[in-house]
C-alpha positions as CSV (number, residue, x, y, z in Angstrom):
1,M,-15.0,7.4,12.8
2,I,-13.7,8.3,16.2
3,G,-10.8,6.3,17.6
4,P,-8.5,6.4,20.6
5,T,-6.1,9.2,21.3
6,L,-3.0,8.8,19.2
7,P,0.2,10.8,18.9
8,Q,0.4,13.2,15.9
9,Q,3.7,11.7,14.9
10,A,5.9,8.7,15.6
11,A,8.8,6.9,13.9
12,F,10.5,3.5,13.8
13,S,13.8,2.5,12.2
14,S,14.8,-1.0,10.9
15,P,18.1,-2.2,9.3
16,L,16.0,-3.8,6.6
17,C,14.4,-2.0,3.6
18,G,10.7,-1.2,4.0
19,M,8.5,-2.8,1.4
20,N,5.0,-1.7,2.5
21,V,3.1,-0.7,5.6
22,K,-0.5,-1.5,6.6
23,F,-2.6,-0.1,9.5
24,S,-4.7,-2.8,11.3
25,P,-8.4,-2.7,10.5
26,F,-9.1,-3.6,14.2
27,E,-6.6,-1.5,16.3
28,A,-5.8,2.1,15.5
29,F,-2.3,1.9,17.0
30,R,-1.2,-1.2,15.2
31,L,0.8,-1.5,12.0
32,A,2.2,-4.4,9.9
33,F,5.6,-3.7,8.3
34,P,6.9,-6.2,5.7
35,C,10.7,-5.6,5.0
36,A,13.6,-7.3,3.3
37,E,17.4,-7.2,3.0
38,N,19.2,-5.7,0.0
39,F,16.1,-4.0,-1.5
40,G,14.4,-7.3,-1.8
41,I,16.8,-8.5,-4.5
42,V,18.5,-11.2,-2.4
43,G,18.5,-12.2,1.2
44,K,16.1,-12.6,4.1
45,G,12.9,-10.8,5.1
46,K,10.7,-10.0,8.1
47,L,7.2,-9.1,9.0
48,L,7.1,-6.8,12.0
49,I,4.0,-6.0,14.0
50,L,4.5,-2.4,15.3
51,D,2.4,-0.6,18.0
52,V,2.4,3.2,18.1
53,L,2.4,4.3,21.8
54,P,0.7,7.4,23.1
55,E,4.0,9.2,23.8
56,G,5.0,8.8,20.2
57,R,7.4,5.8,20.5
58,V,6.9,2.8,18.3
59,A,7.4,-0.7,19.8
60,C,7.9,-4.0,18.0
61,A,5.1,-6.3,19.3
62,A,6.1,-9.3,17.2
63,S,8.6,-10.3,14.5
64,F,8.4,-13.1,12.0
65,D,11.6,-14.1,10.1
66,E,11.5,-15.4,6.6
67,P,14.4,-16.8,4.4
68,N,13.2,-14.7,1.5
69,A,12.0,-11.1,1.1
70,V,8.6,-10.1,2.5
71,F,7.1,-7.8,-0.1
72,D,3.6,-7.2,1.1
73,C,1.0,-8.2,3.7
74,A,-2.8,-8.1,4.2
75,W,-4.7,-8.1,7.5
76,S,-7.6,-10.5,7.8
77,E,-11.0,-8.8,7.8
78,V,-12.4,-11.1,10.5
79,A,-9.6,-11.8,13.0
80,P,-7.1,-9.2,14.3
81,N,-4.4,-11.8,14.8
82,L,-4.4,-13.2,11.2
83,I,-2.3,-11.7,8.4
84,M,-1.2,-12.9,5.0
85,I,2.3,-12.2,3.6
86,A,3.7,-12.2,0.1
87,L,7.2,-13.7,-0.3
88,G,10.1,-13.6,-2.7
89,D,10.1,-17.4,-3.2
90,G,6.6,-17.5,-4.7
91,N,4.8,-18.4,-1.5
92,V,2.0,-16.7,0.3
93,K,1.5,-17.5,4.0
94,L,-1.2,-17.0,6.5
95,I,0.2,-16.1,10.0
96,D,-1.4,-16.1,13.4
97,T,0.3,-13.3,15.4
98,N,-1.0,-14.6,18.7
99,L,0.3,-18.1,18.2
100,K,3.4,-16.8,16.4
101,A,2.9,-19.6,13.8
102,I,2.1,-20.1,10.1
103,V,-1.5,-21.3,9.8
104,H,-1.2,-22.3,6.2
105,G,1.1,-21.7,3.2
106,F,0.1,-21.4,-0.5
107,K,2.4,-21.9,-3.5
108,D,1.5,-21.5,-7.2
109,H,3.3,-18.4,-8.3
110,Q,6.5,-18.8,-10.4
111,G,8.6,-16.1,-9.0
112,E,8.3,-13.3,-6.5
113,V,4.9,-12.4,-5.0
114,Y,4.5,-8.6,-4.9
115,S,1.1,-8.1,-3.5
116,V,-1.7,-9.7,-1.4
117,D,-5.1,-8.4,-0.5
118,A,-8.0,-9.7,1.7
119,S,-11.6,-9.4,0.6
120,H,-13.6,-7.0,2.7
121,Q,-16.9,-8.7,1.9
122,T,-15.9,-12.4,1.5
123,P,-13.1,-12.6,4.1
124,N,-12.0,-16.1,3.3
125,L,-10.8,-14.9,-0.2
126,Y,-7.4,-13.4,-0.8
127,L,-5.7,-12.1,-4.0
128,S,-2.0,-12.3,-4.8
129,S,0.0,-11.1,-7.8
130,G,3.6,-11.3,-8.8
131,F,6.5,-11.4,-11.2
132,D,5.0,-14.2,-13.3
133,G,2.2,-11.9,-14.6
134,M,-0.5,-13.8,-12.9
135,V,-3.2,-12.9,-10.3
136,K,-4.2,-15.8,-8.0
137,L,-7.4,-16.2,-6.1
138,W,-7.1,-18.1,-2.8
139,D,-9.7,-19.5,-0.3
140,V,-8.1,-19.8,3.1
141,E,-11.0,-21.9,4.5
142,A,-10.7,-24.4,1.7
143,R,-6.9,-24.0,1.9
144,G,-6.5,-23.9,-1.8
145,L,-6.3,-22.1,-5.1
146,V,-9.6,-21.0,-6.6
147,N,-8.6,-19.5,-9.9
148,T,-5.7,-17.9,-11.9
149,F,-6.3,-14.8,-13.9
150,A,-3.9,-14.6,-16.8
151,G,-4.0,-11.5,-19.1
152,H,-1.2,-9.2,-18.3
153,V,2.1,-9.4,-20.2
154,G,4.7,-8.7,-17.6
155,C,4.9,-8.4,-13.8
156,V,1.7,-7.6,-11.9
157,Y,2.7,-5.2,-9.2
158,S,-0.7,-5.1,-7.4
159,A,-4.1,-6.8,-7.3
160,L,-6.8,-5.5,-4.9
161,W,-10.4,-5.9,-4.3
162,H,-13.1,-3.4,-5.2
163,P,-14.4,-1.8,-1.9
164,N,-18.1,-2.2,-2.7
165,T,-18.6,-5.0,-5.2
166,K,-17.5,-8.3,-3.8
167,E,-16.9,-10.1,-7.1
168,V,-14.7,-7.4,-8.6
169,F,-11.0,-6.7,-8.3
170,G,-8.3,-4.6,-10.1
171,S,-4.7,-5.3,-11.2
172,C,-1.9,-3.2,-12.7
173,S,1.2,-4.3,-14.5
174,A,4.5,-3.7,-16.2
175,D,2.5,-4.0,-19.5
176,S,1.3,-0.4,-18.9
177,T,-2.3,-1.4,-18.2
178,A,-4.7,-1.6,-15.3
179,R,-7.4,-4.1,-15.6
180,I,-10.8,-4.7,-13.8
181,W,-11.8,-8.4,-13.3
182,D,-14.9,-10.4,-12.2
183,I,-14.0,-13.5,-10.3
184,R,-17.0,-15.3,-11.9
185,D,-15.3,-15.1,-15.3
186,P,-11.6,-15.6,-15.1
187,R,-11.1,-15.9,-18.9
188,R,-10.6,-12.3,-19.5
189,E,-10.8,-8.8,-17.8
190,M,-14.0,-6.7,-18.0
191,I,-12.1,-3.5,-18.5
192,S,-8.6,-2.6,-19.6
193,I,-7.2,0.9,-18.8
194,K,-4.5,2.3,-21.0
195,G,-3.1,5.9,-20.8
196,H,0.2,5.9,-19.0
197,F,3.6,6.2,-20.8
198,G,5.2,3.2,-19.1
199,E,4.6,0.6,-16.4
200,I,1.7,1.1,-14.0
201,L,3.1,0.4,-10.5
202,S,0.0,0.9,-8.4
203,M,-3.8,1.4,-8.4
204,D,-6.7,2.0,-6.0
205,F,-10.4,2.2,-6.1
206,N,-12.4,5.3,-4.8
207,K,-15.0,3.8,-2.5
208,Y,-17.3,6.8,-3.0
209,K,-17.3,7.2,-6.8
210,D,-16.8,5.0,-9.9
211,L,-13.1,6.2,-10.0
212,V,-9.8,4.4,-10.2
213,A,-6.5,6.0,-9.4
214,T,-3.3,4.7,-11.1
215,G,0.4,5.6,-10.5
216,S,3.1,5.0,-13.1
217,I,6.8,5.3,-13.9
218,D,5.8,8.2,-16.1
219,K,5.7,10.2,-12.7
220,S,1.9,10.9,-13.0
221,I,-1.2,9.8,-11.1
222,K,-4.3,9.5,-13.2
223,L,-7.9,9.2,-12.1
224,W,-10.2,7.2,-14.4
225,D,-14.0,7.4,-14.5
226,L,-15.1,3.8,-15.1
227,R,-18.1,5.0,-17.1
228,N,-15.9,6.9,-19.6
229,L,-12.3,5.7,-20.1
230,A,-11.6,7.7,-23.3
231,V,-9.4,10.1,-21.3
232,P,-8.4,10.4,-17.7
233,A,-10.8,12.3,-15.5
234,L,-7.8,14.0,-13.8
235,T,-4.0,13.9,-14.1
236,L,-1.9,14.8,-11.1
237,N,1.7,15.9,-11.6
238,G,4.1,16.7,-8.8
239,H,6.4,13.8,-8.3
240,K,9.9,13.9,-9.9
241,Y,10.2,10.1,-10.4
242,A,8.0,7.0,-10.6
243,V,4.9,6.8,-8.5
244,R,5.3,3.5,-6.6
245,R,2.1,3.6,-4.5
246,V,-1.2,5.4,-4.7
247,K,-4.1,5.2,-2.2
248,C,-7.6,6.7,-2.1
249,S,-8.7,7.9,1.3
250,P,-11.3,5.6,3.0
251,H,-12.7,8.7,4.7
252,E,-13.0,11.4,2.0
253,E,-13.7,11.0,-1.7
254,N,-11.4,13.9,-2.7
255,I,-8.2,12.9,-0.8
256,I,-5.5,10.8,-2.5
257,L,-2.1,9.7,-1.1
258,S,0.9,8.8,-3.2
259,G,4.5,7.6,-2.6
260,S,7.3,7.9,-5.1
261,Y,10.9,7.0,-6.0
262,D,11.6,10.7,-5.5
263,M,11.5,9.9,-1.7
264,S,8.4,11.9,-1.0
265,V,4.8,11.3,0.0
266,I,2.1,13.6,-1.3
267,V,-1.4,14.2,-0.1
268,W,-3.6,15.4,-2.9
269,D,-7.0,17.2,-2.6
270,T,-8.7,16.7,-5.9
271,A,-11.5,19.1,-4.9
272,A,-9.2,22.0,-4.6
273,E,-9.7,24.5,-7.4
274,V,-6.1,25.7,-7.8
275,Q,-3.5,23.8,-5.7
276,K,-4.4,20.1,-5.6
277,L,-1.1,19.2,-4.0
278,A,-2.0,19.7,-0.3
279,V,1.0,18.3,1.6
280,R,4.4,17.0,0.5
281,H,6.3,15.0,3.1
282,S,10.0,14.7,2.3
283,Q,11.6,13.0,5.2
284,H,12.5,9.6,3.7
285,T,16.0,9.2,2.3
286,E,15.2,6.4,-0.2
287,F,12.5,5.2,-2.5
288,V,9.1,5.3,-0.8
289,L,7.4,1.9,-1.3
290,G,4.5,1.9,1.3
291,I,1.8,4.3,2.4
292,D,-1.5,3.8,4.2
293,F,-4.4,5.7,5.9
294,N,-5.4,4.9,9.5
295,L,-9.0,3.7,9.4
296,F,-9.6,5.2,12.9
297,N,-8.1,8.7,12.2
298,K,-8.8,10.3,8.8
299,R,-5.8,12.6,9.1
300,Q,-3.2,10.0,10.0
301,I,-0.9,8.4,7.5
302,A,1.9,5.8,7.7
303,S,4.7,5.6,5.1
304,T,7.9,3.5,4.7
305,S,10.9,3.4,2.4
306,W,14.0,1.5,1.4
307,D,15.6,3.6,4.2
308,G,14.0,1.2,6.7
309,R,12.0,3.9,8.4
310,V,8.3,3.9,9.2
311,Y,6.8,7.4,9.8
312,V,3.4,7.9,11.3
313,W,2.1,11.4,10.9
314,N,-1.0,13.6,10.8
315,W,-1.1,15.4,7.5
316,D,-2.9,18.4,8.7
317,C,-0.3,19.0,11.5
318,L,1.5,22.2,10.5
319,L,4.8,21.6,12.2
320,Y,5.9,18.0,11.9
321,T,8.3,16.4,14.3
322,S,9.3,12.9,15.1
323,D,11.5,10.6,17.2
324,A,13.7,9.9,14.2
325,A,17.4,10.8,14.5
326,D,17.2,13.6,11.9
327,D,18.8,17.0,12.5
328,L,16.3,18.8,10.3
329,L,12.7,17.9,9.7
330,C,10.4,19.3,7.1
331,V,7.1,19.1,5.4
332,D,5.9,21.0,2.3
333,L,2.3,22.3,2.6
334,G,1.0,23.1,-0.9
335,G,4.3,24.5,-2.0
336,R,5.0,26.3,1.4
337,R,8.0,24.6,2.9
338,I,7.7,24.4,6.7
339,I,10.9,23.5,8.6
340,K,11.6,22.9,12.3
341,K,14.9,22.1,13.8
342,K,15.0,19.3,16.3
343,K,15.5,20.4,19.9
């Protein structure tokens, strides 16, 4: 996919803690940035809409204040101005960024909502998951709850749609399992994946193969072949602490992105014969909670952290620089640490 010309790197800083970051599926330069005070434990939150400008600056195009933490967001798949947010008070809200107004609010979770996701193929349907161990299916056209999926024992950190099969979604939980569900049968999951030593904090589907990636507090990323779950198809080790977020590239079947409590972001190339760790980005100064691929530029990534910073960068750019106020900037390419002092 060929998109508009974008800078190879840009940075934005907020006094709030970054909770996630999502590129717009409609505009290559636009990002959504949910954030919160006090690490999301107590206090207010915001959703910021950020625009990456050609010269590398990042401008805040819109800001939406909430009395509670904003943990996640999901762009609409049919309208560039609609976005769903997940809140610390158990609500999910659909926002119109043009009108700067809440279109509708949904409340059924008992506790914090940690994730939301919009269906690519049935765009009126959204998933949410949270501290109460439940996954909720919402219909924004009918403005109501369709179903609740109960099966996990413990917080559900993420629920997300399968990229190719419209009735299927996945979820991962503090109960150390990742599960695959069919919305036509909410009584129980189709598949349960066990294999990590501890909570599974994140998962993602590979759109090109029958593979699922999972990230855990055991510091590993595991790839699972859904046709044979006896053992992981591949285990990736390189993070020093819990893997908070994992993403499969929408552009290339062999590229995986991960963010960790070790404050680093890693790009993995699973097709590499020897060194599968392709790039380590170590510029954040707190836990990395959000990562994403730009749908219009297969080499561009965004990341955010509890340090309040959003970095946008091209992972194949050898010397990484940004507008952030750092004295020393660095990126680790497959074990080779490249450092450039700021001018």
